[in-house]
C-alpha distance (Angstrom), angle and dihedral (degrees) to the residues before:
residue distance angle dihedral
M1 . . .
F2 3.80 . .
V3 3.81 110.8 .
D4 3.79 116.7 171.5
K5 3.81 101.9 173.2
V6 3.82 131.0 44.2
E7 3.78 139.2 159.2
V8 3.79 117.7 -133.2
T9 3.78 138.2 179.0
V10 3.79 113.3 -131.4
K11 3.80 127.0 -163.4
A12 3.78 125.4 176.3
G13 3.80 119.3 -150.7
D14 3.80 119.2 -84.0
G15 3.78 117.2 -116.7
G16 3.80 117.0 -106.8
D17 3.81 119.9 -106.8
G18 3.78 120.5 -106.3
K19 3.80 118.2 -112.9
V20 3.81 128.3 -115.9
S21 3.79 105.8 -149.0
F22 3.82 139.9 142.1
R23 3.74 127.5 -152.9
R24 3.80 108.1 -110.8
E25 3.81 115.0 178.2
R26 3.75 134.4 141.9
F27 3.78 115.0 -95.1
V28 3.83 91.0 12.2
D29 3.79 108.9 113.4
R30 3.81 116.7 -153.0
G31 3.77 95.6 -7.1
G32 3.77 91.0 -176.4
P33 3.80 132.6 -154.6
N34 3.80 116.8 -31.7
G35 3.81 105.1 167.2
G36 3.82 112.6 144.1
D37 3.79 130.1 -135.6
G38 3.79 123.0 -98.6
G39 3.79 120.1 -107.4
Q40 3.80 125.0 -101.2
G41 3.80 115.8 -99.3
G42 3.79 117.7 -116.8
S43 3.80 119.2 -99.4
V44 3.80 128.0 -133.2
V45 3.81 108.6 -117.7
L46 3.81 128.1 -176.0
V47 3.81 119.0 -150.2
A48 3.81 120.2 -162.0
S49 3.80 112.5 -134.5
R50 3.78 129.1 -178.8
N51 3.81 87.5 -151.8
E52 3.81 89.8 68.9
N53 3.80 120.1 75.9
T54 3.80 106.5 165.3
L55 3.80 142.0 41.3
A56 3.82 92.0 -142.1
N57 3.83 93.5 118.0
F58 3.80 90.9 66.0
R59 3.80 93.1 58.7
H60 3.80 89.1 72.5
A61 3.82 96.8 35.1
P62 3.82 106.2 37.1
K63 3.82 94.3 155.4
L64 3.80 114.9 81.4
S65 3.81 116.2 -173.9
A66 3.80 130.7 173.6
E67 3.79 124.3 -149.6
P68 3.82 119.2 -86.4
G69 3.78 122.1 -122.9
Q70 3.80 117.6 -104.4
P71 3.83 122.2 -115.9
G72 3.77 120.3 -99.4
D73 3.79 121.1 -101.8
K74 3.78 138.9 -148.4
S75 3.80 122.0 -77.2
K76 3.83 87.6 49.6
K77 3.80 91.0 -73.3
R78 3.77 112.5 165.1
G79 3.78 117.1 -135.7
K80 3.78 118.2 -110.1
S81 3.80 113.7 -94.1
G82 3.78 117.8 -119.7
A83 3.80 117.2 -107.9
N84 3.80 116.9 -105.8
L85 3.79 115.4 -111.7
M86 3.83 105.4 -123.5
I87 3.81 112.4 -161.9
K88 3.80 124.0 -172.6
V89 3.81 116.2 -141.3
P90 3.82 132.7 171.7
V91 3.78 118.9 -86.0
G92 3.80 106.5 -96.8
T93 3.80 96.0 41.0
V94 3.80 115.4 148.3
V95 3.81 122.0 -162.7
L96 3.82 119.4 -151.7
D97 3.79 130.1 -173.0
D98 3.80 125.2 -135.6
K99 3.82 89.6 -84.3
G100 3.79 92.6 55.7
E101 3.80 93.6 -109.5
T102 3.80 119.4 140.1
V103 3.80 114.5 -103.9
A104 3.82 96.8 174.3
D105 3.80 138.3 -4.4
L106 3.79 115.1 -161.9
V107 3.79 109.2 -162.3
K108 3.83 103.6 152.2
D109 3.78 132.1 63.1
G110 3.80 109.5 -103.6
Q111 3.81 94.0 16.5
E112 3.81 112.7 146.9
E113 3.79 125.3 -155.6
T114 3.80 126.8 -178.6
I115 3.80 105.9 -140.2
M116 3.81 95.6 178.6
S117 3.79 126.7 18.0
G118 3.78 122.2 -141.5
G119 3.78 121.2 -109.7
R120 3.79 118.7 -93.2
G121 3.77 116.1 -110.5
G122 3.80 118.4 -111.5
F123 3.79 121.0 -109.1
G124 3.79 117.9 -107.1
N125 3.79 120.5 -130.5
A126 3.81 91.1 -97.6
H127 3.80 86.8 70.2
F128 3.82 93.5 62.7
T129 3.80 101.0 54.8
S130 3.79 115.7 125.9
S131 3.80 140.2 150.9
I132 3.81 90.7 -84.9
R133 3.83 97.8 34.1
Q134 3.78 105.2 46.8
A135 3.80 98.7 155.8
P136 3.83 109.6 32.9
N137 3.77 109.9 -172.9
F138 3.79 97.1 -162.7
A139 3.80 141.0 71.2
E140 3.78 135.9 -168.0
K141 3.76 126.5 -101.4
G142 3.77 118.7 -124.3
E143 3.79 118.4 -102.8
K144 3.79 114.0 -94.0
C145 3.81 120.2 -137.1
L146 3.77 117.4 -144.8
P147 3.83 118.9 -144.7
Q148 3.79 114.3 -102.0
S149 3.80 129.1 -157.4
L150 3.79 114.1 -131.8
T151 3.79 135.7 174.9
M152 3.79 120.8 -138.2
E153 3.78 120.3 -164.3
I154 3.78 134.6 169.9
K155 3.78 121.1 -124.5
M156 3.78 107.8 -176.8
I157 3.78 118.1 -124.6
A158 3.80 101.5 -128.8
D159 3.81 135.0 144.4
V160 3.79 94.1 -148.3
G161 3.80 131.6 37.0
L162 3.81 120.5 -158.6
V163 3.81 113.9 -145.9
G164 3.77 133.8 170.5
M165 3.79 145.4 111.2
P166 3.84 119.9 -55.7
N167 3.82 113.0 -76.4
A168 3.81 93.2 15.9
G169 3.82 88.3 127.3
K170 3.81 102.9 -102.2
S171 3.80 94.9 137.7
T172 3.80 91.7 45.0
L173 3.80 90.1 52.6
L174 3.80 93.2 47.3
A175 3.82 91.0 50.2
A176 3.82 91.5 47.0
I177 3.82 97.7 53.4
S178 3.82 104.5 26.8
N179 3.78 143.5 42.8
A180 3.82 91.9 -102.8
R181 3.80 120.6 112.6
P182 3.80 106.8 -160.3
E183 3.80 121.6 174.3
I184 3.81 111.7 -89.4
A185 3.80 125.9 -164.9
D186 3.82 140.3 143.1
Y187 3.82 97.3 -106.8
P188 3.82 130.7 84.9
F189 3.82 121.7 -90.0
T190 3.79 94.2 19.6
T191 3.79 88.3 149.6
L192 3.80 108.6 65.2
T193 3.81 97.9 167.9
P194 3.82 132.8 35.5
S195 3.80 116.6 -91.9
L196 3.78 127.0 -153.0
G197 3.81 127.6 -155.3
V198 3.81 139.2 174.1
V199 3.80 114.4 -125.3
D200 3.82 116.9 -158.1
V201 3.81 111.1 -153.7
D202 3.80 96.6 174.0
S203 3.80 138.6 -28.9
K204 3.81 91.9 -71.9
F205 3.79 105.4 35.8
S206 3.78 134.2 54.9
F207 3.79 135.1 151.9
L208 3.80 140.6 -163.2
M209 3.79 118.1 -112.3
A210 3.82 124.8 -165.8
D211 3.81 123.2 -157.8
I212 3.81 109.1 -147.6
P213 3.84 116.1 -156.5
G214 3.80 113.4 -101.5
L215 3.76 121.6 -74.6
I216 3.78 124.6 -149.1
E217 3.78 135.0 -171.2
G218 3.79 108.6 -70.4
A219 3.80 94.2 24.3
S220 3.82 89.8 131.9
Q221 3.83 86.7 61.6
G222 3.80 91.8 50.6
K223 3.81 102.7 -92.8
G224 3.80 119.3 146.5
L225 3.79 108.5 -9.2
G226 3.78 89.3 -19.8
I227 3.78 118.3 -145.1
Q228 3.80 95.3 -60.8
F229 3.80 92.7 122.0
L230 3.80 99.8 42.8
R231 3.80 90.8 93.6
H232 3.81 85.6 75.4
I233 3.79 92.8 69.0
E234 3.80 96.2 47.0
R235 3.82 90.7 94.5
T236 3.81 96.5 43.9
K237 3.78 119.8 114.0
V238 3.81 96.1 -155.2
L239 3.81 134.7 31.4
V240 3.80 119.5 -148.1
H241 3.78 108.1 -159.6
I242 3.82 113.4 -158.2
V243 3.82 117.8 -156.3
D244 3.82 124.1 -175.4
V245 3.79 107.1 -123.7
Y246 3.83 89.1 -148.3
D247 3.82 92.2 62.8
D248 3.79 110.4 114.8
N249 3.80 92.2 -131.6
V250 3.80 111.9 26.5
S251 3.79 92.8 173.4
K252 3.80 92.7 54.5
N253 3.80 93.4 48.7
Y254 3.79 91.3 48.6
Q255 3.80 90.1 50.9
I256 3.81 92.3 48.8
I257 3.79 91.1 58.7
Q258 3.81 91.2 44.8
N259 3.80 90.1 53.6
E260 3.81 92.3 50.2
L261 3.82 91.5 49.0
K262 3.79 90.1 49.7
A263 3.81 91.4 48.8
Y264 3.80 88.8 55.1
S265 3.81 96.8 43.0
P266 3.83 128.3 -15.7
I267 3.80 88.0 -148.3
L268 3.81 92.5 67.2
V269 3.81 95.2 63.8
K270 3.81 89.3 55.2
R271 3.80 92.9 60.1
P272 3.83 117.6 108.2
Q273 3.81 109.1 -88.2
V274 3.75 138.2 -153.3
V275 3.81 109.7 -166.0
V276 3.80 114.3 -158.1
L277 3.81 129.2 -167.0
N278 3.80 103.7 -151.1
K279 3.83 135.3 -161.6
I280 3.81 95.9 37.4
D281 3.84 94.6 147.1
G282 3.81 106.2 120.0
Y283 3.80 92.2 3.1
D284 3.83 118.3 137.5
K285 3.83 108.6 -97.6
A286 3.80 95.4 -143.3
K287 3.81 91.5 52.6
L288 3.80 89.9 45.6
D289 3.81 91.7 54.2
E290 3.79 89.1 48.3
K291 3.80 92.7 52.5
L292 3.78 91.8 46.0
A293 3.79 90.1 52.9
T294 3.82 91.6 46.9
I295 3.79 96.8 51.6
K296 3.79 93.1 41.4
K297 3.80 89.9 65.7
I298 3.82 92.8 66.1
L299 3.80 99.8 38.7
P300 3.79 122.8 105.7
R301 3.79 110.9 -97.9
S302 3.80 92.9 -112.5
A303 3.84 95.5 49.4
K304 3.82 119.2 111.4
L305 3.82 117.7 -134.3
M306 3.80 123.2 -154.6
A307 3.82 141.7 162.2
I308 3.81 122.2 -139.6
S309 3.77 145.8 154.1
A310 3.79 109.8 -134.0
L311 3.81 91.0 -172.4
A312 3.82 96.1 49.9
G313 3.80 94.6 35.1
T314 3.81 93.6 -121.2
G315 3.82 113.8 158.6
L316 3.82 95.6 -3.8
G317 3.81 94.9 124.6
E318 3.78 91.7 52.4
L319 3.80 90.3 45.5
K320 3.82 92.7 54.1
N321 3.79 91.7 49.4
T322 3.80 91.7 48.1
I323 3.81 91.4 50.9
K324 3.80 89.1 47.9
Q325 3.82 91.3 55.3
V326 3.81 92.6 47.6
I327 3.82 91.8 48.6
Q328 3.80 91.9 49.7
S329 3.81 90.9 50.4
A330 3.81 91.1 47.5
R331 3.81 92.1 49.4
A332 3.80 91.7 49.1
A333 3.81 91.5 49.9
E334 3.81 90.7 47.3
A335 3.82 91.9 50.3
K336 3.80 91.9 48.8
K337 3.80 91.4 49.2
A338 3.80 91.3 49.7
E339 3.81 90.5 49.5
L340 3.80 93.1 50.9
S341 3.80 93.5 45.7
G342 3.79 93.4 46.7
A343 3.80 91.8 -124.1
D344 3.80 90.9 155.5
I345 3.80 92.8 60.7
P346 3.81 106.6 107.4
V347 3.77 116.7 -117.9
I348 3.79 114.2 -135.5
K349 3.80 111.7 -139.0
L350 3.78 118.7 -158.2
D351 3.79 113.4 -145.6
T352 3.80 93.6 -173.3
V353 3.80 117.6 115.1
P354 3.84 112.6 -120.0
D355 3.83 117.2 -111.9
T356 3.80 94.2 -142.0
W357 3.80 117.5 121.8
E358 3.79 140.1 172.6
V359 3.79 131.9 -145.9
T360 3.80 119.5 -155.2
K361 3.80 131.6 -178.5
T362 3.81 124.1 -153.6
K363 3.82 110.9 179.8
N364 3.82 101.8 -54.0
K365 3.79 95.6 -21.0
Y366 3.79 120.1 103.8
S367 3.80 122.2 -161.2
V368 3.79 130.9 -171.1
N369 3.81 120.8 -163.5
G370 3.78 129.5 179.4
A371 3.79 136.5 118.1
R372 3.82 96.3 -116.0
I373 3.81 98.9 45.6
E374 3.82 91.2 43.8
Q375 3.79 88.7 52.6
F376 3.81 90.3 53.7
A377 3.82 89.6 48.6
R378 3.80 91.9 53.0
R379 3.78 89.9 53.5
T380 3.83 94.4 48.3
D381 3.79 122.7 101.8
F382 3.81 100.1 -137.7
D383 3.82 90.7 -169.2
N384 3.79 89.2 65.0
P385 3.86 114.2 75.0
D386 3.81 91.1 -156.5
G387 3.79 90.2 54.0
V388 3.82 91.2 50.9
A389 3.82 89.6 47.8
R390 3.80 89.0 55.1
L391 3.82 90.4 52.1
R392 3.82 88.8 53.0
D393 3.81 89.9 51.0
I394 3.81 89.7 52.6
M395 3.79 91.2 49.8
K396 3.80 89.5 50.5
K397 3.81 93.0 50.8
M398 3.82 91.1 48.3
G399 3.82 90.6 52.2
I400 3.79 94.1 -115.8
L401 3.82 96.1 122.4
K402 3.80 90.8 51.0
E403 3.80 90.5 53.2
L404 3.81 90.5 48.5
E405 3.79 89.7 52.7
K406 3.81 89.9 52.0
K407 3.79 88.4 55.3
G408 3.80 90.7 54.5
I409 3.79 104.0 -103.0
K410 3.81 115.2 173.7
P411 3.82 131.6 -156.7
G412 3.79 109.7 -82.8
N413 3.84 94.9 30.6
R414 3.81 115.7 126.5
I415 3.79 121.9 -119.6
S416 3.81 115.7 -151.9
I417 3.80 114.5 -150.7
G418 3.79 111.5 -162.0
E419 3.78 114.5 -40.6
S420 3.81 101.4 -53.7
Y421 3.81 110.9 38.3
S422 3.79 138.1 62.9
I423 3.78 139.6 169.4
E424 3.77 135.1 -172.5
Y425 3.80 119.3 -105.6
């Protein structure tokens, strides 16, 4: 079954808790703290594979969880890290978060993308020894990872997208010039899923062509097959628009498809086009010339217009060469645009958590918000007084306690940290 869009719940592994432990051996005076750190939680990693062609497996297993890290142990033993969850997906898979923003875009075979990192393991008490804290009786908890809802969808990696009304001959053309073998029949909507084929133009040049299931008027409102498969031509460089020469009004049918493409994405109608009148074998030449002249009047100036018979093989060599030229021009324009925009300049991403924080007072309630201090709170064992004392020390060093004092906090008042934690001043 071809499935090109699924919703999944992803959870990376929690970090392991740090260990509180002291070395206790005969004849060893003041052995000191020796609690080890917790292990790193496993991450969720997607791997693009050309051997995968559907997301159907995720319909029955929508929850993806990596292994948690193990807690630390005595003798400064670090807990075992959780194994990463490696998931194979088709090349062309895009991952979106609940806001519709792109989390990962896997466009190359073998490409790996971490879509959720595992939680960091907590430090054991051996980590906190110092000249003034020689016997720390606390350890950190491992970072917890909350489940996240993501959407995965396939957008085929193809140079050319075939569009047109049902029964225009798209599948016949794809089968005639490529290695694809789509279903072909004389009834509408024969093609129910996108097909992909490799077209060899000559010994040095080939391209990928995708056959998109037939559109009809009103597809953008859900009629026919709707526009559910149009995502597969978003990456294409060239659109080949097939029109049945036997249609009573070729210009109208061409315009219908253009309108549906525009309704889906205005960018698509600006792609380079090759418009093809198909099924010309046995067709009256005078009428053919008339239809070519009619449709040419409404085409974009840069569009190429051709007449072929996919079934009889008429004009296919010329068509392949024309598509080759358009692709080469599109690639050159794309490369020049990338060069001018500096798209190849690497972007440095900082994984550090910002130290900024904010203190607010509402009546007698005091709240502290900030990524760094909330991270420390998540790693604090609030059942351990020494652990809470350490959190207060951190807040003092960051200047948070001083700001709370300026806002009039009194002993016994509660301080909320983020949405889930609180301590007493």
